[in-house]
Backbone as CSV, one residue per row, in Angstrom:
resi,resn,N_x,N_y,N_z,CA_x,CA_y,CA_z,C_x,C_y,C_z
1,UNK,40.328,183.902,-38.633,39.273,183.092,-38.066,39.765,181.657,-37.950
2,UNK,39.558,181.035,-36.818,40.028,179.672,-36.605,38.985,178.672,-37.102
3,UNK,39.446,177.481,-37.480,38.517,176.456,-37.968,37.504,176.069,-36.903
4,UNK,36.341,175.627,-37.358,35.279,175.291,-36.426,35.160,173.799,-36.165
5,UNK,35.756,172.971,-37.009,35.687,171.533,-36.788,36.976,170.858,-37.261
6,UNK,37.054,169.556,-37.035,38.256,168.794,-37.366,38.574,168.864,-38.854
7,UNK,37.566,168.719,-39.695,37.810,168.714,-41.137,38.317,170.061,-41.628
8,UNK,37.792,171.130,-41.052,38.282,172.465,-41.421,39.727,172.638,-40.960
9,UNK,40.058,172.122,-39.777,41.440,172.199,-39.281,42.376,171.395,-40.169
10,UNK,41.959,170.213,-40.572,42.789,169.391,-41.453,43.015,170.083,-42.792
11,UNK,41.964,170.639,-43.365,42.102,171.329,-44.653,42.994,172.559,-44.517
12,UNK,42.882,173.272,-43.411,43.747,174.423,-43.179,45.214,173.990,-43.122
13,UNK,45.498,172.890,-42.436,46.876,172.404,-42.361,47.381,171.890,-43.699
14,UNK,46.516,171.272,-44.498,46.919,170.867,-45.848,47.268,172.098,-46.684
15,UNK,46.425,173.112,-46.610,46.643,174.345,-47.373,47.929,175.044,-46.928
16,UNK,48.160,175.097,-45.620,49.383,175.723,-45.109,50.625,174.979,-45.580
17,UNK,50.544,173.649,-45.629,51.684,172.860,-46.105,51.954,173.150,-47.575
18,UNK,50.887,173.213,-48.386,51.080,173.544,-49.814,51.717,174.921,-49.967
19,UNK,51.242,175.889,-49.198,51.809,177.241,-49.287,53.261,177.266,-48.818
20,UNK,53.587,176.458,-47.839,54.969,176.367,-47.379,55.877,175.871,-48.504
21,UNK,55.431,174.846,-49.219,56.214,174.312,-50.337,56.358,175.368,-51.428
22,UNK,55.271,176.007,-51.779,55.312,177.043,-52.819,56.238,178.185,-52.405
23,UNK,56.121,178.641,-51.166,56.980,179.747,-50.697,58.447,179.338,-50.688
24,UNK,58.740,178.100,-50.296,60.118,177.605,-50.279,60.704,177.619,-51.685
25,UNK,59.977,177.075,-52.643,60.468,177.027,-54.020,60.575,178.431,-54.600
26,UNK,59.580,179.278,-54.349,59.631,180.658,-54.860,60.791,181.449,-54.261
27,UNK,61.130,181.193,-53.010,62.260,181.881,-52.399,63.561,181.542,-53.136
28,UNK,63.782,180.262,-53.394,64.987,179.865,-54.126,64.958,180.397,-55.559
29,UNK,63.782,180.397,-56.195,63.670,180.949,-57.547,64.000,182.440,-57.529
30,UNK,63.509,183.142,-56.516,63.790,184.577,-56.383,65.288,184.821,-56.245
31,UNK,65.937,184.000,-55.420,67.389,184.134,-55.271,68.104,183.894,-56.600
32,UNK,67.730,182.825,-57.285,68.395,182.479,-58.538,68.153,183.489,-59.636
33,UNK,66.907,183.845,-59.859,66.599,184.800,-60.925,67.084,186.201,-60.561
34,UNK,67.101,186.513,-59.264,67.693,187.789,-58.838,69.180,187.829,-59.119
35,UNK,69.851,186.705,-58.850,71.276,186.607,-59.185,71.504,186.724,-60.678
36,UNK,70.634,186.088,-61.468,70.733,186.203,-62.929,70.579,187.656,-63.368
37,UNK,69.634,188.356,-62.772,69.414,189.754,-63.146,70.645,190.600,-62.804
38,UNK,71.228,190.364,-61.625,72.428,191.119,-61.228,73.572,190.861,-62.205
39,UNK,73.802,189.594,-62.543,74.881,189.271,-63.482,74.575,189.835,-64.860
40,UNK,73.315,189.814,-65.264,72.923,190.415,-66.553,73.220,191.908,-66.548
41,UNK,72.856,192.575,-65.448,73.131,194.016,-65.338,74.632,194.294,-65.416
42,UNK,75.433,193.471,-64.792,76.884,193.666,-64.789,77.525,193.361,-66.140
43,UNK,76.909,192.492,-66.938,77.528,192.085,-68.208,76.853,192.661,-69.446
44,UNK,75.788,193.397,-69.320,75.083,193.862,-70.523,75.866,194.897,-71.304
45,UNK,76.737,195.626,-70.657,77.535,196.627,-71.359,78.928,196.124,-71.717
46,UNK,79.127,194.811,-71.635,80.448,194.237,-71.914,80.767,194.326,-73.406
47,UNK,82.049,194.336,-73.733,82.444,194.361,-75.143,81.864,193.155,-75.891
48,UNK,81.768,193.243,-77.210,81.137,192.164,-77.995,81.783,190.789,-77.813
49,UNK,83.064,190.696,-77.581,83.707,189.396,-77.452,83.728,188.885,-76.005
50,UNK,83.205,189.643,-75.044,83.184,189.254,-73.629,81.890,188.487,-73.309
51,UNK,81.868,187.888,-72.125,80.690,187.124,-71.691,79.517,188.057,-71.436
52,UNK,78.385,187.690,-71.961,77.124,188.398,-71.698,76.145,187.386,-71.124
53,UNK,75.637,187.685,-69.956,74.719,186.768,-69.278,73.333,186.957,-69.878
54,UNK,72.894,185.978,-70.683,71.612,186.113,-71.364,70.585,185.080,-70.902
55,UNK,71.038,183.917,-70.482,70.104,182.864,-70.078,70.095,182.750,-68.557
56,UNK,68.915,182.643,-67.943,68.820,182.616,-66.469,69.183,181.250,-65.872
57,UNK,70.442,180.856,-65.985,70.882,179.567,-65.472,70.716,179.445,-63.962
58,UNK,71.106,180.474,-63.245,71.038,180.386,-61.780,69.597,180.208,-61.299
59,UNK,68.688,180.935,-61.924,67.281,180.821,-61.546,66.721,179.443,-61.824
60,UNK,67.070,178.904,-62.984,66.594,177.567,-63.346,67.179,176.516,-62.396
61,UNK,68.469,176.603,-62.153,69.136,175.615,-61.303,68.596,175.674,-59.872
62,UNK,68.469,176.867,-59.313,67.984,176.973,-57.933,66.518,176.577,-57.799
63,UNK,65.703,176.822,-58.814,64.305,176.406,-58.768,64.205,174.886,-58.792
64,UNK,64.972,174.242,-59.677,64.978,172.776,-59.721,65.543,172.221,-58.413
65,UNK,66.623,172.831,-57.911,67.224,172.395,-56.647,66.210,172.474,-55.514
66,UNK,65.470,173.580,-55.412,64.479,173.733,-54.346,63.354,172.711,-54.483
67,UNK,62.948,172.429,-55.706,61.896,171.428,-55.921,62.368,170.046,-55.492
68,UNK,63.590,169.695,-55.861,64.138,168.395,-55.458,64.338,168.314,-53.949
69,UNK,64.778,169.419,-53.360,64.969,169.459,-51.912,63.629,169.315,-51.183
70,UNK,62.586,169.951,-51.706,61.255,169.820,-51.100,60.754,168.382,-51.204
71,UNK,60.981,167.741,-52.347,60.567,166.343,-52.503,61.343,165.442,-51.547
72,UNK,62.638,165.694,-51.404,63.466,164.922,-50.485,63.001,165.126,-49.037
73,UNK,62.719,166.374,-48.682,62.254,166.670,-47.323,60.906,165.995,-47.059
74,UNK,60.044,165.949,-48.045,58.737,165.306,-47.898,58.906,163.815,-47.631
75,UNK,59.803,163.170,-48.377,59.997,161.729,-48.246,60.726,161.330,-46.967
76,UNK,61.676,162.152,-46.526,62.531,161.742,-45.411,62.330,162.570,-44.142
77,UNK,61.420,163.519,-44.156,61.237,164.414,-43.013,61.049,163.726,-41.679
78,UNK,60.069,162.822,-41.562,59.862,162.178,-40.258,61.081,161.396,-39.772
79,UNK,61.724,160.668,-40.668,62.893,159.883,-40.236,64.047,160.786,-39.831
80,UNK,64.203,161.920,-40.498,65.274,162.859,-40.138,65.002,163.500,-38.773
81,UNK,63.747,163.805,-38.498,63.398,164.387,-37.200,63.691,163.381,-36.084
82,UNK,63.296,162.145,-36.286,63.542,161.106,-35.269,65.035,160.826,-35.123
83,UNK,65.751,160.800,-36.220,67.196,160.588,-36.181,67.888,161.713,-35.409
84,UNK,67.424,162.944,-35.609,68.085,164.098,-34.985,68.007,164.073,-33.460
85,UNK,67.011,163.383,-32.909,66.889,163.304,-31.449,67.380,161.967,-30.902
86,UNK,67.866,161.119,-31.770,68.402,159.829,-31.327,67.339,158.874,-30.836
87,UNK,66.171,158.916,-31.428,65.081,158.044,-30.990,65.286,156.614,-31.485
88,UNK,64.816,155.673,-30.673,64.819,154.272,-31.090,63.379,153.774,-31.031
89,UNK,63.013,152.990,-32.028,61.641,152.511,-32.105,61.400,151.390,-31.088
90,UNK,60.247,151.439,-30.471,59.835,150.392,-29.538,58.929,149.438,-30.324
91,UNK,59.522,148.376,-30.827,58.766,147.379,-31.579,58.228,146.327,-30.616
92,UNK,59.112,145.769,-29.832,58.742,144.815,-28.789,59.172,145.415,-27.454
93,UNK,58.212,145.794,-26.627,58.571,146.409,-25.344,59.462,145.502,-24.508
94,UNK,60.540,146.084,-23.980,61.497,145.306,-23.185,61.316,145.502,-21.685
95,UNK,60.684,146.619,-21.313,60.503,146.903,-19.887,59.029,147.152,-19.590
96,UNK,58.719,147.236,-18.323,57.342,147.527,-17.921,56.921,148.929,-18.380
97,UNK,57.834,149.896,-18.300,57.534,151.264,-18.751,57.263,151.309,-20.256
98,UNK,58.030,150.569,-21.020,57.818,150.532,-22.470,56.474,149.880,-22.803
99,UNK,56.125,148.826,-22.073,54.827,148.168,-22.284,53.689,149.130,-21.977
100,UNK,53.825,149.867,-20.873,52.798,150.851,-20.510,52.670,151.912,-21.596
101,UNK,53.803,152.395,-22.115,53.796,153.409,-23.163,53.103,152.892,-24.421
102,UNK,53.455,151.706,-24.861,52.846,151.139,-26.072,51.348,150.939,-25.867
103,UNK,50.951,150.456,-24.691,49.521,150.268,-24.412,48.769,151.594,-24.430
104,UNK,49.356,152.624,-23.854,48.705,153.941,-23.835,48.586,154.492,-25.256
105,UNK,49.614,154.341,-26.075,49.541,154.810,-27.466,48.430,154.050,-28.204
106,UNK,48.350,152.754,-28.007,47.283,151.964,-28.626,45.909,152.495,-28.210
107,UNK,45.715,152.708,-26.913,44.426,153.189,-26.392,44.046,154.540,-26.982
108,UNK,44.997,155.455,-27.017,44.698,156.803,-27.492,44.436,156.820,-29.004
109,UNK,45.127,155.964,-29.751,44.877,155.879,-31.188,43.473,155.335,-31.443
110,UNK,43.091,154.318,-30.688,41.742,153.763,-30.834,40.706,154.817,-30.464
111,UNK,40.932,155.523,-29.362,39.983,156.548,-28.916,39.854,157.680,-29.935
112,UNK,40.942,158.017,-30.610,40.910,159.107,-31.592,40.448,158.634,-32.963
113,UNK,40.434,157.327,-33.173,40.005,156.806,-34.460,41.058,156.964,-35.546
114,UNK,42.326,156.874,-35.152,43.422,156.958,-36.124,44.226,155.665,-36.051
115,UNK,44.940,155.328,-37.126,45.815,154.157,-37.044,46.874,154.357,-35.966
116,UNK,47.319,153.247,-35.375,48.323,153.341,-34.310,49.630,153.896,-34.873
117,UNK,50.105,154.999,-34.300,51.405,155.525,-34.741,52.542,154.645,-34.236
118,UNK,53.656,154.720,-34.929,54.841,154.001,-34.456,55.349,154.707,-33.200
119,UNK,55.851,153.930,-32.249,56.259,154.459,-30.949,57.785,154.485,-30.874
120,UNK,58.307,155.623,-30.437,59.747,155.826,-30.331,60.085,156.299,-28.930
121,UNK,61.242,155.897,-28.453,61.712,156.291,-27.123,63.042,157.033,-27.289
122,UNK,63.133,158.153,-26.604,64.326,158.992,-26.676,65.067,158.887,-25.353
123,UNK,66.350,158.616,-25.409,67.174,158.502,-24.199,67.476,159.919,-23.705
124,UNK,66.614,160.403,-22.829,66.765,161.736,-22.257,65.983,161.752,-20.948
125,UNK,66.548,162.345,-19.924,65.869,162.369,-18.622,64.845,163.505,-18.518
126,UNK,64.876,164.461,-19.442,63.890,165.549,-19.423,62.538,165.035,-19.929
127,UNK,61.451,165.438,-19.297,60.133,164.995,-19.767,59.721,165.758,-21.026
128,UNK,59.505,165.023,-22.109,59.100,165.647,-23.359,58.490,164.592,-24.263
129,UNK,57.676,165.047,-25.215,57.073,164.159,-26.202,56.737,164.985,-27.437
130,UNK,56.724,164.325,-28.576,56.280,164.997,-29.803,55.762,163.958,-30.778
131,UNK,54.997,164.433,-31.735,54.498,163.587,-32.817,55.091,164.109,-34.111
132,UNK,55.337,163.216,-35.041,55.860,163.592,-36.345,55.225,162.682,-37.382
133,UNK,55.348,163.042,-38.626,54.768,162.258,-39.707,54.082,163.172,-40.696
134,UNK,53.577,162.574,-41.758,52.933,163.361,-42.803,51.424,163.192,-42.820
135,UNK,50.946,162.126,-42.232,49.511,161.874,-42.141,49.292,160.805,-41.071
136,UNK,48.042,160.551,-40.702,47.806,159.553,-39.648,48.306,158.146,-39.999
137,UNK,48.357,157.801,-41.268,48.817,156.475,-41.660,50.330,156.319,-41.522
138,UNK,51.062,157.411,-41.482,52.525,157.380,-41.410,53.026,158.234,-40.250
139,UNK,52.369,158.112,-39.116,52.685,158.962,-37.971,53.583,158.240,-36.975
140,UNK,54.268,159.049,-36.176,55.168,158.556,-35.142,54.936,159.381,-33.876
141,UNK,55.039,158.726,-32.730,55.009,159.413,-31.438,56.323,159.094,-30.744
142,UNK,57.032,160.129,-30.343,58.306,159.957,-29.646,58.177,160.525,-28.237
143,UNK,58.675,159.773,-27.275,58.566,160.143,-25.863,59.939,159.938,-25.224
144,UNK,60.309,160.850,-24.337,61.580,160.676,-23.629,61.408,159.674,-22.483
145,UNK,62.517,159.050,-22.117,62.499,158.125,-20.982,62.126,158.858,-19.700
146,UNK,62.530,160.127,-19.603,62.198,160.924,-18.425,60.702,161.124,-18.265
147,UNK,59.986,161.303,-19.365,58.537,161.473,-19.295,57.863,160.176,-18.866
148,UNK,58.290,159.076,-19.437,57.695,157.783,-19.088,57.929,157.467,-17.616
149,UNK,59.118,157.770,-17.123,59.433,157.494,-15.718,58.689,158.429,-14.771
150,UNK,58.457,159.644,-15.183,57.855,160.665,-14.325,56.332,160.550,-14.235
151,UNK,55.687,160.201,-15.318,54.224,160.281,-15.393,53.538,159.017,-14.896
152,UNK,52.397,159.243,-14.278,51.511,158.114,-13.968,50.826,157.707,-15.275
153,UNK,50.073,156.631,-15.231,49.386,156.182,-16.447,48.418,157.244,-16.962
154,UNK,47.668,157.879,-16.055,46.711,158.909,-16.459,47.421,160.114,-17.074
155,UNK,48.522,160.513,-16.475,49.280,161.647,-17.023,49.870,161.304,-18.393
156,UNK,50.353,160.084,-18.518,50.890,159.643,-19.805,49.786,159.604,-20.862
157,UNK,48.599,159.189,-20.474,47.463,159.196,-21.398,47.163,160.617,-21.879
158,UNK,47.233,161.586,-20.986,46.969,162.970,-21.364,48.009,163.468,-22.371
159,UNK,49.267,163.167,-22.118,50.343,163.602,-23.027,50.188,162.936,-24.385
160,UNK,49.960,161.634,-24.400,49.828,160.900,-25.668,48.560,161.336,-26.400
161,UNK,47.475,161.589,-25.665,46.249,162.078,-26.296,46.501,163.410,-26.993
162,UNK,47.287,164.265,-26.363,47.646,165.553,-26.967,48.404,165.328,-28.278
163,UNK,49.380,164.421,-28.260,50.172,164.147,-29.463,49.332,163.496,-30.556
164,UNK,48.453,162.590,-30.178,47.566,161.953,-31.155,46.604,162.992,-31.740
165,UNK,46.215,163.973,-30.935,45.396,165.076,-31.460,46.129,165.839,-32.552
166,UNK,47.434,166.052,-32.374,48.229,166.692,-33.423,48.243,165.844,-34.691
167,UNK,48.312,164.540,-34.513,48.306,163.640,-35.673,46.962,163.730,-36.391
168,UNK,45.889,163.668,-35.635,44.552,163.688,-36.241,44.263,165.006,-36.947
169,UNK,44.737,166.121,-36.392,44.512,167.437,-37.001,45.449,167.725,-38.166
170,UNK,46.423,166.835,-38.415,47.457,167.019,-39.446,48.410,168.157,-39.098
171,UNK,48.479,168.516,-37.818,49.475,169.502,-37.388,50.874,168.950,-37.644
172,UNK,51.020,167.623,-37.517,52.344,167.007,-37.694,52.853,167.176,-39.110
173,UNK,51.964,167.180,-40.089,52.374,167.341,-41.487,53.068,168.677,-41.674
174,UNK,52.425,169.716,-41.213,52.979,171.065,-41.375,54.289,171.223,-40.620
175,UNK,54.323,170.812,-39.361,55.515,171.017,-38.547,56.671,170.099,-38.967
176,UNK,56.373,168.868,-39.343,57.425,167.959,-39.802,58.035,168.468,-41.087
177,UNK,57.189,168.909,-42.007,57.699,169.390,-43.285,58.493,170.682,-43.099
178,UNK,58.032,171.547,-42.213,58.779,172.770,-41.921,60.142,172.442,-41.329
179,UNK,60.185,171.531,-40.373,61.473,171.141,-39.761,62.387,170.495,-40.800
180,UNK,61.809,169.676,-41.682,62.626,169.014,-42.701,63.189,170.022,-43.705
181,UNK,62.381,171.002,-44.096,62.881,172.018,-45.039,63.976,172.864,-44.415
182,UNK,63.769,173.271,-43.183,64.784,174.080,-42.500,66.053,173.256,-42.305
183,UNK,65.895,171.997,-41.911,67.047,171.124,-41.726,67.775,170.834,-43.024
184,UNK,67.034,170.677,-44.096,67.681,170.396,-45.391,68.403,171.626,-45.886
């Protein structure tokens, strides 16, 4: 059943993000403790003076590693996503197209009732855009130069409104964290 309102959608995305973290850590724990069990099985019949695997070191190490990796992905996920596409932040618009883009992002953020996301431009002629971040207060909108050049103001508003909708629904939290975990 799909959520019926914005708050239900936001809570669903928060819950999905928590489950993603839990599943990620449990997967690494399963690998580690499974490896410990295999080594235990291989060494349990060893002679008394030989190595016997009794403590689950691999499971402990991989569980801690996965937890640290999840924390790292949480802290650096948005910046890693933007870095991976070669985006540059538009702080002070240098061209008319950049000014139009920043103005449209401002308008759509005000219309959606969210803080203005940071604006990024990607040097690519293909039309594309995405939003990233962990919450509306730390959100980013990235747009390719091809999209800005191709779209009229109304079309650009539609694209940015779509991305701001992802920010407001917290879709960006789930997808950014998923991309960061896979990338890490």
